[in-house]
C-alpha positions in Angstrom: -9.8 -12.8 -79.6 -6.6 -10.5 -80.7 -8.8 -8.1 -83.7 -10.6 -7.3 -80.1 -7.9 -6.3 -78.4 -6.1 -4.6 -80.7 -9.5 -2.5 -81.2 -9.4 -2.5 -77.3 -6.1 -0.8 -76.9 -6.5 1.4 -80.2 -9.8 3.0 -78.4 -7.5 3.1 -74.7 -4.6 4.5 -76.3 -6.8 7.4 -77.5 -8.5 7.4 -74.3 -5.5 7.7 -72.1 -3.9 10.6 -73.6 -7.1 12.8 -72.5 -6.4 14.6 -68.9 -8.1 13.0 -65.6 -11.1 15.4 -65.7 -12.2 14.5 -69.0 -11.8 11.0 -69.1 -15.3 9.7 -68.2 -17.1 11.5 -70.1 -14.6 10.9 -73.5 -14.9 7.4 -72.4 -18.5 7.3 -72.0 -19.1 9.0 -76.0 -16.5 5.8 -77.4 -18.6 3.5 -75.7 -21.8 4.5 -76.9 -20.1 4.5 -80.5 -18.9 0.9 -80.0 -21.8 -2.4 -79.0 -21.5 -5.3 -78.1 -18.4 -7.0 -76.2 -16.6 -4.2 -76.9 -18.8 -1.5 -75.5 -18.8 -3.5 -71.8 -14.9 -3.6 -72.4 -14.9 0.0 -73.2 -17.4 0.5 -70.7 -15.0 -0.8 -68.2 -12.0 1.2 -68.5 -10.5 2.9 -65.4 -9.9 6.5 -65.0 -6.5 6.9 -64.4 -4.5 8.5 -61.5 -3.6 11.7 -62.1 0.2 10.5 -61.7 -0.4 7.3 -64.3 -1.8 10.1 -66.9 1.4 12.5 -66.2 3.5 9.3 -67.2 1.6 8.4 -70.1 2.4 12.2 -71.2 5.7 11.6 -71.5 5.7 8.0 -73.4 3.2 10.1 -76.0 6.1 12.6 -76.3 8.7 9.8 -76.7 10.7 10.8 -74.3 10.8 8.0 -71.3 10.8 5.5 -74.7 14.4 6.9 -75.4 15.8 6.8 -72.1 13.9 3.4 -71.2 16.5 1.7 -74.3 19.3 3.7 -72.9 19.2 2.3 -69.9 18.7 -1.3 -71.6 21.8 -1.0 -73.3 23.7 -0.2 -70.4 22.0 -3.0 -68.2 23.4 -5.1 -71.3 27.1 -3.5 -70.4 27.2 -3.2 -66.7 28.7 -6.6 -66.4 31.3 -5.5 -67.5 31.9 -2.6 -65.3 33.7 -1.9 -62.2 31.9 -1.0 -58.7 33.0 2.4 -59.3 31.4 3.1 -62.6 28.3 1.4 -61.7 27.6 3.5 -58.9 28.0 6.3 -61.4 25.6 5.1 -63.4 23.3 4.7 -60.5 23.6 8.3 -59.8 23.1 9.6 -63.3 20.1 7.4 -63.5 18.5 8.9 -61.3 19.7 12.2 -62.3 17.6 11.0 -65.2 14.7 10.0 -63.3 14.4 13.2 -61.5 14.7 15.0 -65.0 12.4 12.9 -66.6 9.9 13.3 -63.6 10.5 17.4 -64.0 10.1 17.2 -67.9 5.9 14.9 -67.3 5.1 17.6 -64.4 6.2 20.5 -67.6 3.7 18.5 -69.7 1.0 18.3 -67.1 0.8 21.6 -66.2 1.1 22.7 -70.3 -2.1 20.5 -70.4 -3.8 22.3 -67.5 -2.9 20.2 -64.9 0.2 20.8 -62.6 1.5 18.5 -60.6 1.6 18.6 -56.8 5.3 17.4 -55.2 3.3 14.0 -53.9 2.3 13.5 -57.3 5.8 14.0 -59.0 7.0 11.3 -56.3 4.8 9.1 -57.7 5.7 9.2 -61.3 9.3 9.5 -60.1 9.2 5.9 -58.9 7.2 4.7 -61.9 9.4 6.3 -64.5 12.1 4.4 -62.3 10.4 0.9 -62.3 10.3 1.7 -65.8 14.4 1.9 -66.3 15.5 -0.6 -63.8 12.6 -3.7 -64.7 12.2 -4.4 -68.1 8.6 -6.1 -67.7 7.7 -2.4 -66.1 8.8 -0.9 -69.0 6.8 -2.7 -71.3 3.8 -2.1 -69.4 4.7 1.8 -68.7 5.5 2.2 -72.4 2.0 1.1 -73.9 1.2 4.7 -72.8 -2.2 3.5 -71.3 -1.2 3.2 -67.5 -4.6 3.7 -64.9 -2.6 3.6 -62.0 1.5 3.6 -60.9 3.5 1.1 -60.7 7.4 0.7 -58.5 10.4 -1.4 -59.6 9.6 -3.9 -56.5 5.9 -4.7 -57.7 6.2 -6.0 -61.3 5.0 -9.4 -61.4 2.2 -9.8 -64.3 -1.0 -9.8 -62.1 0.1 -6.6 -60.9 1.0 -4.9 -64.4 -1.6 -6.2 -65.9 -3.8 -4.5 -63.0 -2.0 -1.4 -63.7 -2.6 -1.1 -67.5 -5.5 -0.5 -69.5 -5.7 -3.3 -72.4 -2.9 -5.7 -73.3 0.5 -5.4 -72.0 3.2 -6.8 -74.2 4.3 -10.2 -72.9 1.6 -10.2 -69.8 -1.3 -12.1 -70.1 -4.2 -10.5 -70.1 -6.4 -10.0 -67.1 -9.5 -12.3 -67.6 -13.1 -10.3 -67.6 -14.3 -11.6 -64.3 -17.8 -13.5 -64.7 -20.9 -12.7 -62.7 -19.9 -14.9 -60.0 -16.0 -13.4 -59.7 -17.9 -9.7 -58.9 -20.1 -11.3 -56.7 -17.4 -13.1 -54.5 -14.9 -9.5 -55.3 -17.9 -7.7 -53.7 -18.3 -10.1 -50.4 -14.6 -10.1 -49.9 -14.2 -6.3 -50.3 -17.4 -6.2 -47.8 -16.4 -8.5 -45.1 -12.5 -7.2 -45.4 -14.1 -4.0 -44.9 -16.3 -5.0 -42.1 -13.2 -6.8 -40.7 -11.4 -3.6 -40.6 -14.5 -1.8 -38.9 -14.3 -4.2 -36.2 -10.9 -3.8 -35.6 -11.2 -0.1 -36.1 -13.9 -0.6 -33.0 -11.8 -3.1 -31.1 -8.9 -0.5 -31.0 -11.5 1.9 -29.9 -12.8 -0.1 -27.2 -9.2 -0.9 -26.3 -8.4 2.4 -25.5 -11.5 3.1 -24.1 -10.8 0.1 -21.5 -7.2 1.4 -21.0 -8.5 4.9 -20.1 -11.0 3.7 -18.0 -8.4 1.3 -16.3 -6.4 4.3 -15.6 -9.1 6.3 -14.1 -10.0 3.3 -11.8 -6.6 2.7 -10.7 -6.5 6.1 -9.7 -9.7 6.2 -7.9 -8.9 3.2 -5.9 -5.1 4.2 -4.9 -7.2 7.3 -3.7 -9.9 5.5 -2.0 -7.2 3.3 -0.2 -4.8 6.7 0.7 -8.1 8.4 2.6 -8.9 4.8 4.1 -5.3 4.9 5.6 -5.9 8.7 6.6 -9.0 7.7 8.4 -7.5 4.7 10.5 -4.8 7.6 11.4 -7.6 10.0 12.1 -9.4 6.9 14.5 -5.7 6.0 16.4 -5.3 9.5 16.9 -8.7 10.4 18.0 -8.2 7.0 20.4 -5.0 8.5 22.0 -7.0 12.0 22.0 -9.6 10.0 24.2 -7.7 8.5 26.6 -5.8 11.9 27.2 -8.7 13.1 27.7 -9.9 10.7 29.8 -6.2 11.1 31.9 -6.3 14.9 32.4 -10.3 14.6 34.1 -8.9 12.2 36.4 -5.7 14.6 36.9 -8.2 17.4 37.6 -10.2 15.6 39.7 -7.4 14.1 42.0 -6.4 17.9 42.0 -9.4 19.3 43.1 -10.0 16.8 45.9 -6.5 18.0 47.1 -7.3 21.6 46.9 -10.4 21.4 48.7 -8.3 18.3 51.5 -6.0 21.3 51.8 -8.9 24.7 52.3 -9.9 22.4 54.8 -6.3 22.1 56.5 -6.5 25.4 55.8 -9.0 26.5 57.4 -9.1 24.2 60.8 -5.4 25.6 61.1 -6.6 29.0 61.0 -9.0 28.5 63.9 -6.6 26.8 66.1 -3.8 29.7 65.6 -6.9 32.0 66.6 -7.3 30.2 69.7 -3.7 30.4 70.4 -3.8 34.0 70.1 -6.9 34.2 72.6 -5.4 32.3 75.2 -2.0 33.8 74.9 -4.3 37.6 75.8 -5.6 35.6 78.7 -2.3 34.7 80.2 -1.7 38.5 80.1 
Protein backbone atom coordinates (compact mmCIF):
# COMPACT_ATOMS: atom_id res chain seq x y z
CA UNK A 1 0.00 0.00 0.00
CA UNK A 2 2.86 2.34 0.88
CA UNK A 3 4.50 1.67 -2.47
CA UNK A 4 1.28 2.51 -4.33
CA UNK A 5 0.91 5.69 -2.30
CA UNK A 6 4.51 6.65 -2.97
CA UNK A 7 4.02 6.01 -6.70
CA UNK A 8 0.92 8.19 -6.81
CA UNK A 9 2.65 10.93 -4.80
CA UNK A 10 5.59 10.88 -7.22
CA UNK A 11 3.30 11.27 -10.22
CA UNK A 12 1.32 14.02 -8.44
CA UNK A 13 4.55 15.83 -7.54
CA UNK A 14 5.29 16.14 -11.24
CA UNK A 15 1.76 16.96 -12.37
CA UNK A 16 1.03 19.72 -9.87
CA UNK A 17 3.96 21.73 -11.10
CA UNK A 18 2.47 22.26 -14.57
CA UNK A 19 0.04 25.09 -15.29
CA UNK A 20 -3.67 24.41 -14.74
CA UNK A 21 -4.26 24.76 -18.47
CA UNK A 22 -1.80 21.94 -19.19
CA UNK A 23 -2.82 19.75 -16.25
CA UNK A 24 -5.60 17.64 -17.77
CA UNK A 25 -3.62 16.61 -20.83
CA UNK A 26 -0.51 15.84 -18.73
CA UNK A 27 -2.55 13.81 -16.22
CA UNK A 28 -4.27 11.77 -18.92
CA UNK A 29 -0.93 11.04 -20.58
CA UNK A 30 0.57 9.80 -17.27
CA UNK A 31 -2.53 7.69 -16.59
CA UNK A 32 -2.18 6.09 -20.03
CA UNK A 33 1.40 5.10 -19.14
CA UNK A 34 0.29 3.38 -15.91
CA UNK A 35 -1.92 0.37 -15.32
CA UNK A 36 -4.49 -1.00 -12.92
CA UNK A 37 -5.29 0.85 -9.69
CA UNK A 38 -2.45 3.34 -10.17
CA UNK A 39 -3.83 4.37 -13.57
CA UNK A 40 -7.29 4.87 -12.06
CA UNK A 41 -5.83 6.87 -9.18
CA UNK A 42 -3.86 9.10 -11.57
CA UNK A 43 -6.96 9.57 -13.71
CA UNK A 44 -8.82 10.66 -10.58
CA UNK A 45 -6.37 13.47 -9.71
CA UNK A 46 -8.20 16.77 -9.74
CA UNK A 47 -7.14 19.86 -11.64
CA UNK A 48 -5.75 22.47 -9.22
CA UNK A 49 -7.28 25.90 -8.83
CA UNK A 50 -5.10 28.75 -10.07
CA UNK A 51 -4.45 29.91 -6.48
CA UNK A 52 -3.47 26.38 -5.37
CA UNK A 53 -1.13 26.05 -8.36
CA UNK A 54 0.52 29.39 -7.49
CA UNK A 55 1.13 28.20 -3.91
CA UNK A 56 2.59 24.96 -5.30
CA UNK A 57 5.00 27.06 -7.38
CA UNK A 58 6.08 28.91 -4.24
CA UNK A 59 6.70 25.60 -2.44
CA UNK A 60 8.80 24.31 -5.32
CA UNK A 61 10.77 27.55 -5.29
CA UNK A 62 11.67 26.87 -1.64
CA UNK A 63 10.52 30.23 -0.26
CA UNK A 64 7.48 28.96 1.62
CA UNK A 65 9.38 26.11 3.31
CA UNK A 66 11.87 28.58 4.75
CA UNK A 67 9.06 30.81 6.02
CA UNK A 68 7.24 27.91 7.70
CA UNK A 69 10.44 26.78 9.43
CA UNK A 70 11.04 30.32 10.69
CA UNK A 71 7.44 30.55 11.91
CA UNK A 72 7.78 27.29 13.86
CA UNK A 73 10.85 28.64 15.59
CA UNK A 74 8.93 31.79 16.53
CA UNK A 75 6.05 29.70 17.89
CA UNK A 76 8.45 27.85 20.16
CA UNK A 77 9.80 31.12 21.52
CA UNK A 78 6.58 33.07 21.89
CA UNK A 79 5.72 31.76 25.39
CA UNK A 80 8.51 33.95 26.73
CA UNK A 81 7.45 37.08 24.84
CA UNK A 82 5.35 39.94 26.17
CA UNK A 83 2.24 41.34 24.48
CA UNK A 84 4.12 44.12 22.71
CA UNK A 85 6.64 41.71 21.23
CA UNK A 86 3.88 39.32 20.16
CA UNK A 87 2.07 42.20 18.42
CA UNK A 88 5.30 43.06 16.64
CA UNK A 89 5.70 39.45 15.52
CA UNK A 90 2.09 39.50 14.27
CA UNK A 91 2.83 42.51 12.08
CA UNK A 92 5.98 40.83 10.81
CA UNK A 93 4.00 37.69 9.98
CA UNK A 94 1.43 39.65 8.00
CA UNK A 95 4.19 41.42 6.11
CA UNK A 96 5.85 38.05 5.43
CA UNK A 97 2.58 36.57 4.13
CA UNK A 98 2.02 39.55 1.82
CA UNK A 99 5.58 39.34 0.52
CA UNK A 100 5.32 35.61 -0.16
CA UNK A 101 2.01 36.14 -1.97
CA UNK A 102 3.70 38.71 -4.20
CA UNK A 103 6.47 36.19 -4.88
CA UNK A 104 3.88 33.56 -5.84
CA UNK A 105 2.23 36.08 -8.17
CA UNK A 106 5.60 36.82 -9.78
CA UNK A 107 6.32 33.11 -10.28
CA UNK A 108 2.86 32.62 -11.82
CA UNK A 109 3.39 35.58 -14.14
CA UNK A 110 6.76 34.19 -15.23
CA UNK A 111 5.00 30.88 -15.97
CA UNK A 112 2.59 32.74 -18.25
CA UNK A 113 -0.43 32.86 -15.92
CA UNK A 114 -0.74 36.24 -14.12
CA UNK A 115 -2.93 36.21 -11.00
CA UNK A 116 -5.95 38.41 -10.36
CA UNK A 117 -6.26 40.31 -7.08
CA UNK A 118 -8.89 37.84 -5.87
CA UNK A 119 -6.58 34.90 -6.55
CA UNK A 120 -3.69 36.64 -4.76
CA UNK A 121 -5.95 37.02 -1.70
CA UNK A 122 -6.63 33.25 -1.79
CA UNK A 123 -2.89 32.66 -1.98
CA UNK A 124 -2.37 34.92 1.06
CA UNK A 125 -4.96 33.00 3.09
CA UNK A 126 -3.30 29.69 2.24
CA UNK A 127 0.21 30.95 3.07
CA UNK A 128 -1.08 32.34 6.36
CA UNK A 129 -2.68 28.98 7.21
CA UNK A 130 0.61 27.18 6.45
CA UNK A 131 2.52 29.54 8.75
CA UNK A 132 0.12 29.60 11.71
CA UNK A 133 -1.00 25.94 11.68
CA UNK A 134 1.42 23.03 11.62
CA UNK A 135 -1.03 20.59 10.00
CA UNK A 136 -1.91 23.09 7.29
CA UNK A 137 1.80 23.74 6.78
CA UNK A 138 2.45 20.03 6.24
CA UNK A 139 -0.36 19.85 3.68
CA UNK A 140 0.73 22.97 1.80
CA UNK A 141 4.40 21.96 1.74
CA UNK A 142 3.58 18.79 -0.20
CA UNK A 143 3.37 21.09 -3.25
CA UNK A 144 0.32 19.10 -4.38
CA UNK A 145 -2.50 21.43 -3.43
CA UNK A 146 -5.71 20.97 -5.39
CA UNK A 147 -7.47 23.88 -3.71
CA UNK A 148 -6.53 26.54 -1.18
CA UNK A 149 -6.88 26.14 2.60
CA UNK A 150 -7.62 28.56 5.43
CA UNK A 151 -6.49 28.74 9.04
CA UNK A 152 -10.01 28.13 10.38
CA UNK A 153 -10.46 24.84 8.49
CA UNK A 154 -7.47 22.59 9.16
CA UNK A 155 -9.05 19.31 10.28
CA UNK A 156 -7.74 16.11 8.70
CA UNK A 157 -10.69 15.71 6.33
CA UNK A 158 -10.33 19.26 4.99
CA UNK A 159 -6.59 18.93 4.49
CA UNK A 160 -6.84 15.49 2.88
CA UNK A 161 -9.44 16.86 0.45
CA UNK A 162 -7.22 19.84 -0.41
CA UNK A 163 -4.16 17.74 -1.37
CA UNK A 164 -3.61 15.25 -4.17
CA UNK A 165 -2.02 12.11 -2.81
CA UNK A 166 -0.92 11.66 0.79
CA UNK A 167 -0.40 14.30 3.49
CA UNK A 168 2.20 13.76 6.23
CA UNK A 169 0.36 13.02 9.49
CA UNK A 170 -3.02 12.79 7.81
CA UNK A 171 -4.69 9.53 6.82
CA UNK A 172 -5.33 9.26 3.11
CA UNK A 173 -8.93 9.41 2.01
CA UNK A 174 -10.21 5.97 1.01
CA UNK A 175 -11.21 5.66 -2.62
CA UNK A 176 -15.02 5.78 -2.68
CA UNK A 177 -16.84 2.63 -3.68
CA UNK A 178 -19.42 2.63 -6.45
CA UNK A 179 -22.14 2.62 -3.80
CA UNK A 180 -20.48 5.63 -2.12
CA UNK A 181 -20.29 7.43 -5.45
CA UNK A 182 -23.93 6.70 -6.19
CA UNK A 183 -24.92 7.89 -2.73
CA UNK A 184 -22.80 11.04 -3.13
CA UNK A 185 -24.33 11.79 -6.52
CA UNK A 186 -27.80 11.16 -5.14
CA UNK A 187 -27.06 13.45 -2.19
CA UNK A 188 -25.73 16.16 -4.50
CA UNK A 189 -28.79 15.81 -6.70
CA UNK A 190 -31.02 16.04 -3.63
CA UNK A 191 -29.10 19.06 -2.36
CA UNK A 192 -29.42 20.69 -5.78
CA UNK A 193 -33.15 19.93 -5.76
CA UNK A 194 -33.47 21.47 -2.29
CA UNK A 195 -31.56 24.56 -3.43
CA UNK A 196 -33.78 24.85 -6.50
CA UNK A 197 -36.91 24.37 -4.39
CA UNK A 198 -35.68 26.98 -1.92
CA UNK A 199 -34.96 29.35 -4.79
CA UNK A 200 -38.39 28.74 -6.29
CA UNK A 201 -40.05 29.18 -2.89
CA UNK A 202 -38.18 32.43 -2.31
CA UNK A 203 -39.17 33.67 -5.76
CA UNK A 204 -42.78 32.64 -5.16
CA UNK A 205 -42.79 34.46 -1.82
CA UNK A 206 -41.44 37.58 -3.50
CA UNK A 207 -44.09 37.33 -6.22
CA UNK A 208 -46.79 36.77 -3.59
CA UNK A 209 -45.60 39.81 -1.64
CA UNK A 210 -45.58 41.89 -4.84
CA UNK A 211 -49.12 40.80 -5.77
CA UNK A 212 -50.32 41.30 -2.18
CA UNK A 213 -49.00 44.85 -2.27
CA UNK A 214 -50.88 45.47 -5.52
CA UNK A 215 -54.03 43.91 -4.06
CA UNK A 216 -53.79 46.08 -0.94
CA UNK A 217 -53.35 49.16 -3.11
CA UNK A 218 -56.32 48.22 -5.32
CA UNK A 219 -58.47 47.52 -2.23
CA UNK A 220 -57.51 50.87 -0.73
CA UNK A 221 -58.42 52.67 -3.97
CA UNK A 222 -61.74 50.80 -4.19
CA UNK A 223 -62.57 51.77 -0.59
CA UNK A 224 -61.79 55.42 -1.35
CA UNK A 225 -63.98 55.35 -4.47
CA UNK A 226 -66.86 53.73 -2.57
CA UNK A 227 -66.56 56.43 0.06
CA UNK A 228 -66.63 59.04 -2.68
CA UNK A 229 -69.71 57.43 -4.24
CA UNK A 230 -71.50 57.57 -0.89
CA UNK A 231 -70.53 61.21 -0.51
CA UNK A 232 -71.82 61.97 -4.02
CA UNK A 233 -75.06 60.11 -3.31
CA UNK A 234 -75.55 62.11 -0.09
CA UNK A 235 -74.82 65.32 -2.01
CA UNK A 236 -77.31 64.28 -4.73
CA UNK A 237 -80.01 63.60 -2.13
CA UNK A 238 -79.47 67.03 -0.62
CA UNK A 239 -79.50 68.66 -4.06
CA UNK A 240 -82.72 66.85 -4.97
CA UNK A 241 -84.36 68.03 -1.74
CA UNK A 242 -83.14 71.57 -2.42
CA UNK A 243 -84.51 71.39 -6.01
CA UNK A 244 -87.89 70.15 -4.79
CA UNK A 245 -87.99 72.96 -2.21
CA UNK A 246 -87.05 75.46 -4.93
CA UNK A 247 -89.83 74.13 -7.18
CA UNK A 248 -92.34 74.50 -4.34
CA UNK A 249 -91.07 78.01 -3.63
CA UNK A 250 -91.37 78.88 -7.32
CA UNK A 251 -94.93 77.59 -7.48
CA UNK A 252 -95.86 79.56 -4.35
CA UNK A 253 -94.31 82.72 -5.73
CA UNK A 254 -96.12 82.25 -9.04
CA UNK A 255 -99.44 81.85 -7.15
CA UNK A 256 -98.72 84.98 -5.11
CA UNK A 257 -97.89 86.89 -8.29
CA UNK A 258 -101.11 85.74 -9.94
CA UNK A 259 -103.12 86.84 -6.90
CA UNK A 260 -101.32 90.19 -6.90
CA UNK A 261 -102.03 90.62 -10.61
CA UNK A 262 -105.74 89.90 -10.04
CA UNK A 263 -105.89 92.37 -7.20
CA UNK A 264 -104.05 94.98 -9.26
CA UNK A 265 -106.48 94.52 -12.13
CA UNK A 266 -109.47 94.86 -9.82
CA UNK A 267 -107.96 97.92 -8.20
CA UNK A 268 -107.42 99.48 -11.64
CA UNK A 269 -111.11 98.94 -12.52
CA UNK A 270 -112.17 100.45 -9.21
CA UNK A 271 -109.99 103.46 -9.96
CA UNK A 272 -111.53 103.82 -13.41
CA UNK A 273 -115.07 103.74 -12.00
CA UNK A 274 -114.14 106.29 -9.36
CA UNK A 275 -112.78 108.70 -11.97
CA UNK A 276 -115.88 108.24 -14.12
CA UNK A 277 -118.16 109.03 -11.18
CA UNK A 278 -116.12 112.11 -10.41
CA UNK A 279 -116.51 113.41 -13.95
CA UNK A 280 -120.28 112.96 -13.82
CA UNK A 281 -120.53 114.97 -10.61
CA UNK A 282 -118.85 117.88 -12.24
